[in-house]
C-alpha positions as CSV (number, residue, x, y, z in Angstrom):
1,X,0.0,0.0,0.0
2,X,1.5,3.4,-0.9
3,X,2.4,5.9,1.8
4,X,0.2,9.0,2.1
5,X,1.7,12.3,1.1
6,X,4.2,13.6,3.7
7,X,3.5,17.2,4.6
8,X,6.7,18.6,5.9
9,X,7.6,22.1,6.9
10,X,10.8,23.4,5.3
11,X,13.3,25.1,7.7
12,X,11.2,24.0,10.7
13,X,13.0,25.9,13.4
14,X,13.2,29.2,11.5
15,X,9.6,28.7,10.3
16,X,8.5,28.2,14.0
17,X,10.2,31.5,15.0
18,X,8.7,33.4,12.0
19,X,5.3,31.9,12.6
20,X,5.2,32.9,16.3
21,X,6.5,36.4,15.6
22,X,4.0,36.9,12.8
23,X,1.2,35.6,15.0
24,X,2.2,38.0,17.7
25,X,2.2,40.8,15.2
26,X,-1.2,39.9,13.7
27,X,-2.8,39.4,17.1
28,X,-1.4,42.7,18.6
29,X,-2.2,44.8,15.6
30,X,-5.6,43.2,15.3
31,X,-6.5,44.3,18.8
32,X,-5.1,47.7,18.1
33,X,-7.1,48.0,14.9
34,X,-10.3,47.0,16.7
35,X,-9.5,49.8,19.2
36,X,-9.2,52.3,16.3
37,X,-12.8,51.3,15.3
38,X,-14.1,52.4,18.7
39,X,-11.7,55.3,19.6
40,X,-10.9,56.7,16.2
41,X,-7.6,56.7,14.4
42,X,-5.0,59.1,15.9
43,X,-3.9,61.8,13.5
44,X,-1.7,64.8,13.7
45,X,-3.2,68.3,13.8
46,X,-3.5,69.4,11.0
47,X,-3.7,65.9,9.4
48,X,-1.2,65.0,6.7
49,X,-2.1,63.0,3.6
50,X,-2.0,59.7,5.5
51,X,-4.2,61.2,8.3
52,X,-6.8,62.4,5.7
53,X,-6.9,58.9,4.2
54,X,-7.3,57.3,7.6
55,X,-10.0,59.8,8.7
56,X,-11.9,59.1,5.4
57,X,-11.8,55.4,6.2
58,X,-13.0,56.0,9.6
59,X,-15.9,58.3,8.4
60,X,-17.0,55.8,5.8
61,X,-17.0,52.9,8.3
62,X,-14.7,50.9,6.1
63,X,-14.9,47.7,8.1
64,X,-12.0,48.7,10.5
65,X,-13.4,46.6,13.3
66,X,-13.8,43.6,11.1
67,X,-10.3,43.9,9.6
68,X,-9.0,44.0,13.2
69,X,-11.2,41.0,14.2
70,X,-10.0,39.0,11.2
71,X,-6.3,39.8,12.0
72,X,-6.9,38.8,15.6
73,X,-8.5,35.5,14.7
74,X,-5.8,34.8,12.1
75,X,-3.0,35.5,14.6
76,X,-4.7,33.3,17.2
77,X,-4.9,30.4,14.7
78,X,-1.3,30.9,13.7
79,X,-0.2,30.0,17.3
80,X,-1.3,26.4,16.8
81,X,0.7,24.1,14.5
82,X,-2.4,22.3,13.3
83,X,-4.2,25.5,12.1
84,X,-1.1,27.5,11.0
85,X,-1.2,26.5,7.3
86,X,-4.8,27.8,7.1
87,X,-3.9,31.0,9.0
88,X,-1.0,31.7,6.8
89,X,-3.3,31.6,3.7
90,X,-5.8,33.7,5.5
91,X,-3.1,36.4,6.3
92,X,-2.0,36.6,2.6
93,X,-4.6,39.2,1.4
94,X,-3.9,41.3,4.5
95,X,-0.1,41.1,4.0
96,X,-0.5,42.0,0.3
97,X,-2.8,44.9,1.1
98,X,-0.3,46.2,3.7
99,X,2.5,46.0,1.1
100,X,0.4,48.1,-1.3
101,X,-0.6,50.5,1.5
102,X,3.0,51.2,2.6
103,X,4.2,51.5,-1.0
104,X,1.6,54.0,-2.1
105,X,0.4,55.8,1.1
106,X,2.5,55.3,4.2
107,X,6.1,55.2,3.1
108,X,7.3,55.9,6.7
109,X,6.0,52.4,7.6
110,X,7.6,50.7,4.6
111,X,10.1,48.6,6.7
112,X,7.2,47.1,8.8
113,X,5.1,46.5,5.7
114,X,8.0,44.7,3.9
115,X,8.7,42.6,7.0
116,X,5.0,41.8,7.3
117,X,4.7,40.7,3.7
118,X,8.1,38.9,3.8
119,X,7.1,36.9,6.8
120,X,3.9,35.8,5.1
121,X,5.7,34.9,1.9
122,X,8.4,33.0,3.8
123,X,5.8,31.0,5.8
124,X,4.0,30.1,2.6
125,X,7.3,28.8,1.2
126,X,8.0,26.8,4.4
127,X,4.5,25.3,4.3
128,X,4.2,24.8,0.6
129,X,3.9,21.0,0.9
130,X,0.5,21.7,2.6
131,X,-0.6,23.8,-0.4
132,X,0.7,21.5,-3.1
133,X,-2.6,19.7,-3.6
134,X,-4.2,23.0,-4.5
135,X,-1.9,23.3,-7.5
136,X,-1.4,19.7,-8.5
137,X,-3.4,17.1,-10.3
138,X,-5.5,14.5,-8.6
139,X,-3.5,12.4,-6.2
140,X,-5.6,9.3,-6.4
141,X,-3.6,6.0,-6.6
142,X,-5.1,3.1,-8.3
143,X,-5.0,-0.2,-6.5
144,X,-4.2,-3.6,-8.2
145,X,-7.9,-4.6,-8.0
146,X,-9.0,-1.5,-9.9
147,X,-6.3,-2.3,-12.6
148,X,-7.7,-5.7,-13.1
149,X,-11.2,-4.3,-13.4
150,X,-10.0,-1.9,-16.1
151,X,-8.3,-4.7,-18.0
152,X,-11.5,-6.8,-17.9
153,X,-13.4,-4.0,-19.7
């Protein structure tokens, strides 16, 4: 009988450290973002371009609470080895959005945004064996009995 697919984590020690740090970052910033939904985004007086953008988001009710909630849940799931591959995929849209945000709006936070996206990309690389079935063909293995049945037809 063939062995089932082995799902290994590449660079396991480094991946564990990156996963825990990224989980702490997501959890902490998720709590902070939910706080912004209730207390408002702190801006300078008078607001600069970034401040105007954040005030516009706040005034439109642009799901700030739900973004923070999603980051908190994703960070929590990333603490557990069993749910970390799912949490890493869940964090990819957020990490890509932050990369675009720091590139086009908040260039003073570019280092944090690059580290955020880099951590997500590195963790996807480390856990790629978990995602391989998404990209590959069917992994069904025919048994000798089914081969005989095919030959009889």
